[in-house]
C-alpha positions in Angstrom: -0.1 4.6 11.9 2.5 7.1 12.8 5.4 8.1 10.7 9.0 6.9 11.1 12.1 9.1 10.9 12.9 10.7 7.6 15.6 9.1 5.5 18.9 10.9 5.4 18.7 11.4 1.6 17.6 14.9 0.8 15.6 14.0 -2.3 12.5 15.8 -3.5 10.4 12.6 -3.1 8.2 12.4 0.0 9.9 10.9 3.1 8.1 8.7 5.6 6.8 11.7 7.5 5.5 13.2 4.3 3.4 10.2 3.5 -0.4 10.4 3.7 -2.1 10.1 7.1 -5.6 8.7 7.2 -8.6 11.0 7.5 -9.5 11.9 11.1 -12.4 9.4 11.2 -10.2 6.5 10.1 -7.4 4.5 11.6 -5.0 2.2 9.7 -3.8 -0.9 11.5 -2.7 -4.5 10.9 -5.6 -6.8 10.1 -6.5 -9.5 12.5 -8.1 -12.9 11.5 -11.4 -11.4 12.6 -11.1 -8.9 9.7 -10.8 -11.7 7.1 -14.3 -11.6 5.7 -14.4 -7.7 5.5 -11.0 -7.7 3.7 -12.2 -10.3 1.2 -15.5 -8.4 0.6 -13.8 -5.1 0.0 -11.3 -6.6 -2.4 -14.0 -8.5 -4.2 -16.2 -5.4 -4.5 -13.3 -3.7 -6.2 -12.8 -6.7 -8.5 -9.3 -7.3 -7.1 -7.8 -10.7 -7.6 -6.5 -11.9 -4.2 -7.5 -15.3 -2.9 -8.5 -16.2 0.7 -5.4 -18.3 1.3 -3.2 -15.3 0.4 -5.2 -13.0 2.7 -4.9 -15.6 5.6 -1.1 -16.1 5.0 -0.3 -12.4 4.7 -2.6 -11.5 7.7 -0.6 -14.0 9.8 2.6 -12.3 8.6 1.3 -8.8 9.4 1.2 -7.7 5.8 -2.5 -7.0 5.6 -3.6 -3.6 6.6 -7.1 -2.3 7.2 -8.6 1.2 7.4 -11.2 1.2 10.1 -13.9 3.8 10.8 -13.4 5.3 14.2 -17.2 5.9 14.5 -18.4 2.3 13.7 -15.3 0.2 14.0 -16.1 -1.2 10.5 -13.4 -1.9 7.9 -13.6 0.7 5.1 -10.4 -0.2 3.2 -7.9 -2.9 2.9 -4.4 -3.5 1.6 -2.7 -6.9 1.0 1.1 -7.0 0.6 3.1 -10.0 -0.5 6.9 -10.6 -0.4 7.9 -12.0 -3.8 11.5 -11.5 -2.9 13.2 -11.1 0.5 14.1 -7.5 -0.4 10.7 -6.4 -1.8 7.3 -5.7 -0.3 4.7 -5.7 -3.1 1.3 -4.2 -2.7 -0.8 -7.0 -4.2 -4.2 -5.3 -3.7 -5.6 -2.1 -2.2 -9.2 -1.2 -2.1 -11.6 1.2 -0.4 -15.4 0.9 0.0 -17.1 2.8 -2.8 -18.8 5.2 -0.5 -15.5 6.1 1.2 -13.4 6.6 -2.0 -11.7 9.9 -2.8 -11.0 10.8 0.9 -7.4 9.7 1.1 -8.0 6.3 2.6 -6.2 4.4 -0.2 -3.2 6.8 0.0 -3.1 6.2 3.8 -3.1 2.5 3.3 -0.2 2.6 0.8 1.7 5.0 3.0 1.3 2.7 6.0 2.7 -0.2 3.9 5.7 2.0 3.0 6.2 2.9 6.7 6.0 -0.8 7.5 8.7 -1.5 5.0 10.8 1.3 6.4 10.7 -0.4 9.8 11.5 -3.9 8.4 15.1 -4.9 8.0 14.6 -6.9 4.8 12.7 -4.9 2.1 14.7 -2.4 0.0 11.7 -1.4 -2.1 7.9 -1.4 -2.1 6.5 -2.2 -5.5 3.0 -2.1 -7.2 1.3 -2.6 -10.5 -1.9 -0.6 -10.9 -4.4 1.0 -13.2 -3.1 4.2 -15.0 -5.9 6.1 -13.2 -4.0 5.6 -9.9 -0.6 6.9 -11.2 -1.1 10.2 -9.5 -1.8 8.6 -6.1 1.4 6.5 -6.3 3.5 9.4 -7.7 2.4 11.6 -4.8 3.6 8.9 -2.4 7.1 9.0 -4.0 6.9 6.0 -6.3 8.9 6.0 -9.5 6.5 5.0 -12.3 7.2 2.8 -15.2 4.5 2.4 -17.9 6.7 -0.1 -19.7 8.3 -0.1 -23.1 5.4 -1.6 -25.0 3.2 1.3 -26.1 0.4 -1.2 -26.8 0.2 -2.3 -23.2 -1.1 0.6 -21.3 -3.5 -1.2 -18.9 -1.0 -1.4 -16.0 1.6 0.9 -14.6 4.4 -0.3 -12.4 5.7 1.7 -9.5 8.6 1.4 -7.1 9.6 3.3 -4.0 12.9 2.6 -2.5 13.1 2.4 1.3 16.0 2.2 3.6 17.4 3.1 7.0 18.0 6.6 8.1 21.6 6.3 6.8 20.6 4.9 3.4 17.6 7.1 2.5 15.6 6.3 -0.5 12.1 5.5 -1.7 10.1 2.4 -2.5 7.2 1.4 -4.7 4.1 -0.7 -4.2 1.7 -2.4 -6.3 -1.7 -3.7 -6.6 -3.2 -6.3 -8.9 -6.7 -6.1 -10.5 -8.7 -8.7 -12.3 
């Protein structure tokens, strides 16, 4: 996916053009109903908790993204976003095939979700809840991280990235949910 114009806010957080692009051998695009089984398999292999009905619903809404190999055409990563509120796009799940991890595909999927939210009139933020191991990925994409006030609960980190029009500027956060 291509970047959208930078927000007018001159913050030190990455703007839409600073977001991760996919590796050269991968494209990121909206999922189609034909991608359903691949998306479900990738999420299941990563032990992510997203049901088939959610994937179907969000695919129809354009909120499921896939990373596709340019060589084989196969799906190598997937992101499912939901809209719990009209002003928020929440990354419900993001996963990459084990053999393709560590190459920037997950970052490119989250970045594409942020870009999608930037183009959408409704969301003001992208949110996510994720494993602490992924805090660097989300921080690098401009998410504000919140580990919560309860020191005993360290299994999830929440992130938010504000988004807005060119006149508003801002960041958003996104989230993913694991089993």
